[in-house]
C-alpha distance (Angstrom), angle and dihedral (degrees) to the residues before:
residue distance angle dihedral
M1 . . .
S2 3.78 . .
D3 3.79 119.4 .
N4 3.78 93.9 -155.6
T5 3.77 133.5 74.3
T6 3.79 108.7 -95.0
A7 3.79 129.0 -140.2
W8 3.79 88.2 -94.7
G9 3.81 91.3 54.5
M10 3.82 96.8 -107.7
T11 3.83 114.9 155.0
P12 3.82 132.5 179.2
D13 3.79 90.2 -107.8
L14 3.79 91.1 52.2
V15 3.80 91.5 49.0
H16 3.80 89.7 52.7
S17 3.81 92.6 46.3
I18 3.81 93.0 49.6
A19 3.82 91.7 47.6
E20 3.81 90.3 53.3
R21 3.81 94.8 47.8
Y22 3.81 93.0 51.2
D23 3.83 93.6 45.8
L24 3.79 90.0 99.4
P25 3.83 123.9 -172.8
D26 3.82 95.3 -148.3
E27 3.79 132.1 71.3
S28 3.77 109.6 -70.7
I29 3.79 146.4 166.0
T30 3.80 116.5 -115.6
L31 3.79 107.8 -130.5
G32 3.81 98.6 -179.1
A33 3.80 144.5 -80.2
L34 3.78 132.6 -56.2
I35 3.83 116.6 -99.4
D36 3.76 141.7 176.3
E37 3.80 126.9 -162.2
K38 3.82 91.5 -76.3
N39 3.80 109.6 16.8
T40 3.77 141.2 56.1
Y41 3.81 120.0 -148.5
P42 3.82 108.9 -158.8
E43 3.81 89.8 174.6
A44 3.82 87.3 68.2
Q45 3.81 103.7 66.3
I46 3.80 113.2 -173.9
R47 3.81 111.9 -140.4
L48 3.79 137.7 -175.1
P49 3.84 112.4 -145.3
L50 3.79 115.5 -134.2
K51 3.79 93.2 -139.3
A52 3.83 89.2 61.8
M53 3.80 94.0 53.0
N54 3.80 93.7 89.3
R55 3.82 87.4 58.5
H56 3.80 86.1 72.4
G57 3.76 131.3 -130.0
L58 3.78 151.1 -143.2
I59 3.79 130.5 -124.4
A60 3.80 109.9 -170.3
G61 3.78 141.3 160.1
A62 3.76 145.0 115.8
T63 3.79 121.7 -61.5
G64 3.79 112.3 -75.3
T65 3.80 97.4 19.4
G66 3.82 96.0 112.2
K67 3.81 107.2 -92.6
T68 3.81 93.5 140.0
R69 3.80 92.3 51.5
T70 3.80 90.1 49.9
L71 3.79 88.8 52.3
Q72 3.81 89.3 49.7
L73 3.81 92.5 48.0
I74 3.81 93.2 52.2
A75 3.82 92.4 43.5
E76 3.80 90.6 53.0
G77 3.80 91.1 49.1
L78 3.79 92.2 50.3
A79 3.80 93.5 47.7
S80 3.81 90.4 49.4
H81 3.81 88.9 56.0
G82 3.81 93.2 51.3
V83 3.81 97.3 -99.4
S84 3.80 119.9 137.9
V85 3.80 116.2 -127.1
F86 3.79 135.4 -156.2
L87 3.79 118.5 -168.2
T88 3.77 139.1 163.1
D89 3.80 120.6 -123.7
V90 3.78 109.9 -153.5
K91 3.81 100.2 171.9
G92 3.82 99.8 27.9
D93 3.80 93.3 -116.6
L94 3.81 94.7 115.9
T95 3.79 90.7 73.6
G96 3.80 83.3 86.4
L97 3.82 87.2 80.1
A98 3.81 86.6 83.5
Q99 3.80 92.6 56.0
P100 3.83 128.5 64.6
G101 3.78 115.7 -111.1
E102 3.79 122.2 -114.8
A103 3.77 124.1 -120.5
S104 3.79 118.9 -124.4
D105 3.78 132.5 175.5
K106 3.80 90.0 -110.2
L107 3.79 93.6 50.2
L108 3.81 94.8 45.6
S109 3.80 91.9 47.0
R110 3.80 90.1 53.2
T111 3.80 95.4 46.0
E112 3.80 92.5 46.8
T113 3.81 91.0 52.5
I114 3.82 92.7 55.6
G115 3.81 94.7 41.5
Q116 3.81 96.3 -108.5
D117 3.81 116.5 151.9
W118 3.80 93.1 -148.0
K119 3.80 120.2 -159.0
A120 3.77 126.9 171.2
D121 3.79 115.2 -113.1
A122 3.79 141.5 163.5
F123 3.79 129.4 -145.5
T124 3.78 136.1 -145.9
L125 3.78 106.0 -97.8
E126 3.79 130.2 -166.7
M127 3.79 108.2 -160.6
L128 3.79 113.4 -150.5
T129 3.78 129.4 -174.8
L130 3.78 132.5 -169.5
G131 3.75 116.5 -111.2
S132 3.80 102.3 -24.4
E133 3.77 128.1 123.3
G134 3.78 91.3 -106.8
T135 3.79 101.7 -91.4
E136 3.81 90.5 130.3
G137 3.79 99.1 27.6
T138 3.78 144.6 -40.2
P139 3.82 109.2 -37.1
V140 3.80 117.5 -118.1
R141 3.79 116.0 -155.1
A142 3.78 137.4 160.1
T143 3.76 131.8 -160.6
V144 3.78 115.4 -116.7
S145 3.81 87.6 -119.9
D146 3.80 91.9 54.3
F147 3.79 90.5 46.7
G148 3.78 91.8 58.2
P149 3.81 133.5 -153.3
L150 3.82 100.2 -77.9
L151 3.78 94.9 53.9
M152 3.79 91.4 41.5
A153 3.80 90.2 51.6
K154 3.81 88.9 54.2
V155 3.81 90.7 52.0
L156 3.80 91.9 47.5
D157 3.83 91.8 46.9
L158 3.80 92.4 -126.5
N159 3.77 123.4 171.3
T160 3.80 122.5 -122.5
T161 3.80 95.0 -88.8
Q162 3.79 92.4 48.3
E163 3.81 90.5 45.9
Q164 3.80 90.8 55.0
A165 3.80 90.1 48.0
L166 3.79 90.2 52.4
Q167 3.80 90.0 53.0
L168 3.79 89.8 55.4
I169 3.80 91.0 48.1
F170 3.81 90.9 52.0
G171 3.80 89.4 48.9
W172 3.80 91.0 50.7
A173 3.81 91.0 51.8
D174 3.81 91.6 46.3
Q175 3.81 92.4 53.1
R176 3.78 91.8 52.1
G177 3.76 95.5 44.6
L178 3.79 92.7 -117.3
G179 3.77 103.8 158.9
L180 3.81 112.1 -134.9
I181 3.78 99.5 -155.5
D182 3.80 103.5 148.2
L183 3.79 139.6 -0.2
K184 3.78 94.9 -82.6
D185 3.80 88.1 60.7
L186 3.79 91.8 53.7
K187 3.80 90.4 46.7
A188 3.80 90.6 50.0
V189 3.80 92.1 53.0
V190 3.81 94.1 48.0
Q191 3.81 91.7 45.0
Y192 3.80 90.6 51.0
L193 3.79 92.0 50.1
T194 3.79 92.7 49.0
N195 3.81 93.6 48.9
E196 3.80 125.8 24.9
G197 3.80 91.7 2.5
K198 3.81 97.0 55.4
A199 3.79 91.6 119.0
E200 3.79 91.1 54.5
L201 3.79 90.1 46.8
K202 3.79 89.4 61.4
E203 3.80 92.4 45.6
I204 3.82 94.5 56.6
G205 3.78 95.2 59.4
G206 3.76 111.6 -47.4
I207 3.79 96.5 -85.1
S208 3.77 108.3 -177.6
S209 3.77 120.1 -124.1
A210 3.81 88.2 -123.4
T211 3.82 92.2 58.0
A212 3.78 91.3 46.7
G213 3.80 88.4 49.2
V214 3.80 91.9 54.2
I215 3.80 90.4 51.2
L216 3.79 91.2 48.8
R217 3.80 92.9 50.3
S218 3.80 91.5 47.7
V219 3.81 91.3 52.2
S220 3.81 90.7 47.9
V221 3.82 91.5 51.0
L222 3.80 91.7 49.7
E223 3.80 89.8 49.1
S224 3.81 92.3 49.2
Q225 3.81 89.9 51.8
G226 3.80 91.2 57.5
G227 3.79 95.9 -99.3
D228 3.80 91.1 132.3
V229 3.82 91.7 78.4
F230 3.81 89.7 70.0
F231 3.79 93.1 61.9
G232 3.77 128.3 64.4
T233 3.76 144.4 68.9
P234 2.93 145.0 -19.1
A235 3.79 87.8 45.1
F236 3.79 116.6 -149.9
D237 3.80 116.0 -100.2
T238 3.80 111.0 -143.8
K239 3.79 91.4 -150.5
D240 3.80 84.7 80.9
F241 3.81 88.0 73.8
F242 3.80 90.3 68.7
R243 3.77 102.0 78.5
L244 3.80 137.6 122.8
D245 3.78 127.3 -154.9
E246 3.80 124.7 -123.2
D247 3.80 90.2 -85.8
G248 3.80 92.6 55.3
R249 3.80 93.6 -107.5
G250 3.78 121.3 135.5
I251 3.78 117.0 -98.5
I252 3.80 112.9 -122.6
S253 3.81 111.3 -136.9
S254 3.79 108.4 -157.2
L255 3.79 119.3 -167.4
A256 3.79 112.6 -156.3
I257 3.82 110.2 -144.1
P258 3.81 107.6 -180.0
Q259 3.83 86.5 147.4
L260 3.79 89.7 70.9
D261 3.81 93.8 100.6
T262 3.80 94.6 51.3
R263 3.82 101.1 34.5
P264 3.81 106.4 23.0
A265 3.81 96.7 153.8
L266 3.80 93.8 48.2
V267 3.80 95.3 45.6
S268 3.81 96.5 45.6
T269 3.80 91.8 45.2
F270 3.80 91.1 48.4
I271 3.79 89.2 55.5
M272 3.80 88.8 50.2
W273 3.80 88.2 53.8
L274 3.81 89.4 58.5
L275 3.80 89.9 52.9
A276 3.81 92.3 45.2
D277 3.80 90.2 50.8
L278 3.80 89.8 53.1
F279 3.79 89.4 50.8
D280 3.80 92.5 49.7
T281 3.79 97.9 46.8
L282 3.80 108.2 34.1
P283 3.82 121.2 91.7
E284 3.79 123.2 -123.7
V285 3.82 112.2 -93.3
G286 3.81 103.3 163.3
D287 3.79 122.7 -147.9
Q288 3.79 113.5 -13.0
P289 3.83 132.6 -174.2
K290 3.80 86.1 -109.2
P291 3.81 134.9 3.4
K292 3.79 124.4 -99.8
L293 3.80 92.2 -136.2
V294 3.79 137.4 5.4
F295 3.80 116.8 -153.4
F296 3.83 118.6 -154.7
F297 3.81 114.5 -159.2
D298 3.81 109.7 -165.2
E299 3.83 122.5 -163.7
A300 3.80 86.1 18.8
H301 3.80 93.7 169.6
L302 3.81 88.7 75.6
L303 3.79 90.2 64.7
F304 3.79 92.8 61.0
K305 3.79 98.9 41.0
S306 3.83 110.9 116.6
A307 3.80 90.3 -11.0
S308 3.79 118.5 162.6
P309 3.83 120.4 -120.7
T310 3.81 89.5 -110.8
F311 3.78 91.4 53.2
L312 3.81 92.5 48.5
D313 3.79 90.9 49.1
Q314 3.79 90.1 55.4
V315 3.81 92.5 48.3
V316 3.81 90.0 52.2
Q317 3.79 91.5 48.5
T318 3.79 91.5 49.8
V319 3.79 93.8 50.0
K320 3.80 92.4 46.0
L321 3.77 96.6 49.8
I322 3.79 107.1 30.0
R323 3.81 92.1 74.9
S324 3.82 88.8 72.1
K325 3.80 87.0 60.6
G326 3.79 93.0 59.2
V327 3.80 97.3 -101.0
G328 3.79 125.3 125.4
V329 3.80 123.0 -162.3
F330 3.81 126.0 -154.3
F331 3.79 119.2 -168.8
I332 3.81 116.9 -153.0
T333 3.80 118.1 -160.1
Q334 3.81 141.8 125.8
T335 3.80 102.8 -94.2
P336 3.81 135.3 8.5
Q337 3.81 87.1 -118.2
D338 3.81 87.9 72.1
I339 3.81 88.1 70.4
P340 3.83 121.1 69.7
E341 3.80 112.6 -110.5
A342 3.80 92.9 -117.4
V343 3.80 89.7 58.1
L344 3.81 95.4 38.3
S345 3.80 90.6 56.1
Q346 3.81 89.1 61.6
L347 3.81 95.1 56.6
G348 3.79 108.0 98.4
S349 3.82 100.8 179.7
R350 3.79 124.5 52.0
V351 3.77 133.0 -170.5
M352 3.79 107.1 -175.9
H353 3.80 116.9 -171.9
A354 3.78 123.5 -165.7
L355 3.79 123.3 -54.6
R356 3.78 125.7 -160.0
A357 3.80 122.6 -139.5
Y358 3.81 109.3 -158.4
T359 3.81 100.0 142.0
P360 3.82 136.9 36.4
K361 3.79 88.2 -104.6
D362 3.83 89.6 53.8
V363 3.80 89.6 51.2
D364 3.80 91.0 53.1
K365 3.82 90.8 49.9
L366 3.78 89.5 49.2
K367 3.80 92.2 53.8
D368 3.80 90.9 46.9
T369 3.81 90.7 50.3
V370 3.80 92.7 50.9
S371 3.80 89.7 50.8
T372 3.82 90.7 61.1
F373 3.83 92.6 64.1
P374 3.82 126.6 84.3
K375 3.80 115.6 -94.4
T376 3.80 114.1 -82.1
Q377 3.77 139.9 165.4
L378 3.80 89.3 -124.2
D379 3.79 119.0 104.1
L380 3.79 94.8 -119.0
E381 3.80 94.8 -179.0
E382 3.80 88.4 58.6
V383 3.80 93.7 42.3
I384 3.79 97.5 48.2
T385 3.81 93.8 52.0
T386 3.82 95.2 47.1
L387 3.80 100.9 45.1
G388 3.79 114.6 120.2
T389 3.79 129.3 -135.6
G390 3.78 109.7 -66.1
E391 3.80 92.9 23.3
A392 3.79 126.8 106.4
L393 3.77 147.5 163.6
V394 3.80 109.4 -104.9
T395 3.78 133.9 -164.7
V396 3.81 124.8 161.8
L397 3.77 138.5 173.7
G398 3.79 106.2 -89.0
D399 3.80 131.1 178.3
K400 3.80 114.8 -13.1
G401 3.80 90.6 5.1
V402 3.81 93.6 -71.9
P403 3.83 114.8 145.4
T404 3.79 114.3 -111.0
P405 3.82 120.8 -125.7
V406 3.78 115.9 -79.9
A407 3.81 106.1 -93.8
P408 3.82 125.2 -166.0
T409 3.80 100.3 -140.6
R410 3.79 138.6 -168.4
L411 3.76 100.9 -145.6
C412 3.78 126.6 -130.7
A413 3.77 120.9 -108.3
P414 3.82 116.9 -107.6
A415 3.80 116.0 -111.3
A416 3.79 94.8 -134.4
D417 3.78 127.3 67.0
M418 3.81 113.1 -69.1
G419 3.79 97.1 -139.4
V420 3.78 145.3 31.9
A421 3.80 112.9 -28.7
D422 3.79 120.9 -122.7
A423 3.80 115.0 -84.9
D424 3.80 93.7 -112.3
I425 3.82 90.7 52.5
I426 3.81 91.1 51.3
D427 3.81 91.1 48.2
R428 3.80 90.5 51.1
V429 3.80 92.8 49.3
V430 3.81 91.1 51.5
T431 3.80 96.8 45.8
D432 3.82 94.9 42.2
S433 3.81 93.7 55.6
V434 3.80 110.8 124.1
I435 3.83 93.1 -155.9
R436 3.80 100.1 43.0
A437 3.80 95.5 90.2
K438 3.80 89.5 54.2
Y439 3.82 92.3 62.0
L440 3.79 103.9 21.6
E441 3.79 102.3 101.8
S442 3.78 118.9 49.4
T443 3.80 119.2 -138.9
D444 3.79 132.8 -156.0
P445 3.81 108.4 -147.1
Y446 3.78 127.2 -173.4
S447 3.79 107.2 -76.2
A448 3.81 144.2 139.9
F449 3.81 95.0 -47.3
E450 3.79 93.0 56.1
A451 3.81 93.9 40.5
L452 3.80 95.0 51.1
S453 3.81 93.7 40.6
E454 3.79 88.0 64.9
V455 3.82 90.7 61.5
P456 3.84 112.0 87.1
N457 3.80 112.8 -128.1
D458 3.81 93.0 -119.2
E459 3.80 95.8 51.5
P460 3.82 131.9 74.2
A461 3.79 122.7 -112.3
P462 3.83 115.4 -73.6
P463 3.82 113.6 -82.4
A464 3.80 93.6 -115.7
R465 3.78 91.7 59.5
A466 3.80 91.7 46.3
E467 3.80 91.3 48.8
Q468 3.78 90.3 58.0
T469 3.80 92.8 59.2
T470 3.82 90.0 77.1
V471 3.75 101.3 63.8
S472 3.80 96.0 171.4
D473 3.83 98.1 47.1
G474 3.79 109.5 104.6
P475 3.80 129.2 -31.4
D476 3.78 119.8 -33.9
I477 3.81 103.8 -112.3
R478 3.78 96.8 174.6
P479 3.81 117.0 121.5
K480 3.80 111.8 -103.2
Y481 3.79 122.4 -115.2
D482 3.77 130.9 -177.4
D483 3.80 122.7 -136.6
E484 3.79 93.0 -96.0
E485 3.79 90.8 58.3
L486 3.79 89.3 47.4
E487 3.81 88.0 55.8
D488 3.79 88.4 51.6
A489 3.78 90.4 51.3
I490 3.78 92.8 54.1
R491 3.78 91.4 49.4
G492 3.80 92.7 48.3
T493 3.80 96.4 -120.6
E494 3.76 124.4 172.5
K495 3.80 90.1 -122.7
T496 3.78 93.9 70.0
R497 3.78 93.2 36.9
S498 3.77 91.0 60.1
K499 3.81 92.8 44.6
S500 3.80 90.6 50.1
Q501 3.81 91.6 48.1
R502 3.79 90.6 53.2
A503 3.80 89.3 48.5
A504 3.80 90.6 51.1
N505 3.79 90.2 55.4
D506 3.81 92.1 52.1
D507 3.81 108.6 107.9
S508 3.80 90.8 -145.9
L509 3.77 90.5 72.4
G510 3.78 92.9 64.4
D511 3.76 130.9 -146.1
V512 3.80 94.1 -70.4
V513 3.80 95.2 63.7
T514 3.79 96.3 36.7
G515 3.80 92.2 66.0
M516 3.77 92.6 57.4
L517 3.80 95.8 43.9
S518 3.79 93.3 62.6
N519 3.80 88.7 74.2
A520 3.80 98.7 32.7
M521 3.82 90.8 65.8
R522 3.76 89.7 85.2
S523 3.77 95.9 72.2
F524 3.76 127.9 -56.6
G525 3.81 108.7 40.0
T526 3.78 115.8 -155.3
Q527 3.80 91.1 -129.9
L528 3.80 88.1 67.8
G529 3.79 94.9 62.1
R530 3.76 99.3 92.4
E531 3.80 89.7 52.2
I532 3.82 88.4 72.0
S533 3.78 114.8 102.0
R534 3.75 124.0 -177.7
T535 3.73 130.8 -146.2
I536 3.83 136.6 170.6
F537 3.83 112.9 7.4
G538 3.81 86.3 4.3
T539 3.80 88.7 -79.6
R540 3.79 115.3 157.0
R541 3.78 113.4 -97.1
R542 3.78 110.5 -116.9
R543 3.77 129.4 -172.1
R544 3.79 115.4 -123.3
């Protein structure tokens, strides 16, 4: 250990102070050892306390500086402590979590220097994939209704006026019990409102035909680009993230997103839907010794690109409040400037890899990044531009929620393989999934497309549907359903079919409703529409 102040500003007293502040009494994940530009200080182990994980975090740095390995290291630590993990795998090289790492002279030399007792290990992995039939993992889908109008507006790149119009269109469909399962259902509703339903279009808020036309074209473009495979049934239930393996370790759910380059808005917004669904369905638990789930959002800058003020407000609200439900969120991106200030201010832990300053704009970003860290005697501008691969500036929330000193850190090596797993390992992970069969085959239940296709173009909507537009007129004679039965209706189960059939035979419904129910038996009866309530992002409220 050097006795002199280094170029970074490290002194013996500072080393001692940092070591004390990271000597945490609670369960924690060891991130690595303190360093300066010449020395390594294994006596100063840099740790991330589990109880601070629901206060969220940021992993940032230039391309190639080791962000993905930091994500892997933290995910392994969480799983080892019995915490479930959700992460996104952009390049496919996080499949190595299912395969033990291999020792090498270089790796062992590094781990010995920082005081890491490295041992190879593998973790229980659940491979997820967006919209496929499960050949590369368990398919993750959502219904358009579950997705909600705000998230759908983000995917369709609608402006504020068009976004508000879409919210009214969703509300109109909800009131009439028109199930929005996939994109053809949404198209059918917009087409109806721009043709034979023009009068109703004016009644629900004066949406212009031009605005409705823009929405329709945007949906058609998304469908033509293959976006329809993301929507359908069975919709993914986020409670399946909360699982432990037979050894009591958290299962790591890894969502492969190779589509990120071609459909960045859709993919990033779909991931936000998963987080919003967690927010909507989980109970309040307050501060816990460790989180129930930690959610890693890679390439997070894509979420905020071209986002409307309403959308950003909902993201901020989600991040602020979801921590009380036992969920932590880590955003992974290149610079803190990629994250809106209102969100960035909620991120308690930070792992900042190297940045490069080649242009005046880069220099400005560098200064802004340094300003987001707690005050320190270290020359952070010097440190952050000279860090090597696998090194980072770290600060976390320590005792009493006070940020720890900024610590230049050489990070530990993950225990699992740091790359793409062998093909036979991937095949085993996919076939051994206990939830894959639940989501493997997509279904196409009776929904808005089928309901509106039965209405001739030259005739008005069926009387039963029109009757339901006046919620306050007269007593509500619809049969009552709880949220669980509504879930069954969306998935086309026999349970709801039989309940709906019995309701259709009830004389109290009258002839008007009976005619419609004969078709609604198949899945999503129109009398269920007003049972739908929407919450954050306009997503459909679901009972856990």
